[in-house]
N, C-alpha and C positions, 0 to 999 in steps of 0.2 A: 352761438348756438349750443344748447347745451341740454348735457342729457338729466332725466334724475331716475336714483334710483330709490324702490318704495318696498318695501316689505305689508303694508296696511293702508291707512283710507287714506293717508297717500295726504293727510291738511295741509301741509306744511310748499304739496310737489301744489294745490290746487291754489295757494295764495301765491304762489311763482307763477304759475300758466294765467292767474285772474289780474295780475298787475301787467300782465299785456308781456314778458318776457319770452322768448322765442326758445323757446320749450319744444327742440327736435325729436325726441321719444320719450317714453317714460317706461320702464325697466324693472319689473320684481325676483325675487327670488321667490314668492308666493304666488303660486295661477290664482288664489282664493281673496289674492291685497282688491281688493272696495276699491282704491286708486284707480287698478286701470279701466271701469268703468265709466267713471269720470271724465279721465281721458283717452278714452275711444270716440265718447258723447262728443269729445270736441274734437275729431278726427285726428288725433295727437299719433302718430303711432306706436303700439305697446308691445313687447317682449317676456317673456315668462322664464327664468333661468333658475333654476330648480336646485338648490341644494344639495336637497336627498337626493339626488340623482348620481352625484358624484363622491369617488371613493377621499378624496381629499379636499382642502381647503386652497390647493396651488392649484387642483383641479377645475374647481370652480370656479375661483378667480380668471383664471385661462380663458374660460368658457365668458364670460362676464365680460371680458375685456374686447374679446370678439365682439360680444353682441357690442358693446358701447360703439363700439371705433365703424363696427358700421353707418356709424352715422356725423366719425370727423366733429364732435365735438370739441368746444375752446374751455368748457367748465364741462363737471361734471359735478353735480347736488347731492347727496344724503340726505329723505328725506324719512326719516324713522327707518334706514334701512339697517334690518337688526340682523347685522351679522357680522362680526370680524373680520376685516381684510388684513390680507396678507402685506407685511413689506412689502415684498417685489410688485404687488400690485398697489398699495402709494407710492411707490418711489415711482413709478410707470408716472403716474398722475401726479408728481411730485407740484404744486403751489398751483394746479389746477382741477383740486378735490375739495368741496365746500362740505363741512357740517352744520347742524346746531342742534344744539342740547341745553336742555332745563337745567339750565342751571347755571350759575355766577361763575365761573371757569376762573380759577384753579378748581376752587366746590365743588365741591360732591361730582368727581367724572362717573363713569356706571351709569349701575340704572338706578334704582326710589329713585328719587336725587328729591321729590318734595315730601317725602314720608322723610329723609334723612336730615332734609334742612329744620322740617317744624323738631322734629326729638332733638335738633345741636340747637332749638329759639333762638336762630338768625330770623337779626330785622328785617333784611332785605332779602330778598330772593331774584329769581331772574334766567333770560336766555342767553345765551352768544354764540352767535354763529366764528368758526374758526374754519382755518388747513387743518385737512389733516395729516398726522401723520403716523408712523407705526406708533408713536406711543399713545394708548387710548387717550382721545378727550386731551390733551394737550400744546397742541399746532397753536400755528401763529391767529391771536385773536383779532376778527375782524369789526364785529358788532357787537355791545350791552346792550342791552334793554335789563331795565330795576322794576322792579314792584315790591312795596311795602305789604309781609307780613303782619294779616290784622291778625287780635288778640284771639283766640281760639280756634283760630280758620284751620278748614277739615284741608286735608292733602287733593280730593278733591278739585275744591272751588280753590285750592289757589292752583295746584295743576292749568283750569282753566282763565285764570286770569295769567297766568306764563302762557299758556298756549299763543291766547289775543295777541301780547305782545313779538311771540316767535313770527306769526303770520306778516307785521310787519318789519323787523328786522333782515328774513330770510331775503324776499324779495330786495331790500335795501340793496344788502350785501353783494349777491348776484350780481343785479346795475350798476353797481363798482366796477367788481371785478371787468365784464362784457366792453365796458368805460376804457376800457384800462388804465382805473384811475387807481389803482391796490400799489402801493410800493412797500415790500416788504424787506425794512434791512435790521439785523442781529436777533431776526425774531422776533418784529414787532411790527406791528400795521400799520402802517398810514391811509388816509385818504390826500388825494391830490384836490384841493380846495378844503374848499368850511366846513363840509360835511360833518356833523356833530357822529361821531362813532360809537357814543351813550345816546339809549335813550328811558327820561322818569316816565317810566307809567302814571298815568292821573290816576288811574283806580289800585 
């Protein structure tokens, strides 16, 4: 079972659900997150832990952890969850906390990845599923998808093409985890079997 954390529309959460993965609950830090309606329509339990109601990050993370643990998940998946989690929270879910980031990490950690990629003139861009560590967007990489940057492409178009690949690789990575196929050694992830950890997008 996995719990998914969202802050907005939750399109990657939707991809996890539609892939048939056992999503036990969807939790958001925003009551108006559109993804909550998607989950409710599919009879998936939902909860809101509003960060604005807490005096500190530690207090918010403690409340979030309590809500997560009601479902006793094997895996917690961040899907557009727009909060920086404290080191203590991250450590409590060490090697059980996945995130998807819209760049080919370690390139372009943080925000505005597509604009930054275009400004840098890169020819390849994409997305990464990785284990979360206390350092932002720096954990062991599980799988990446690559798209070619088109000449004259705008950031919105590039973002849309990358998002399509996010919906491909996130369910794959979560499924590998739940099937006990991921091995982390010296900070590097490998998959038991022959599945490729790189997707080259046709578009």
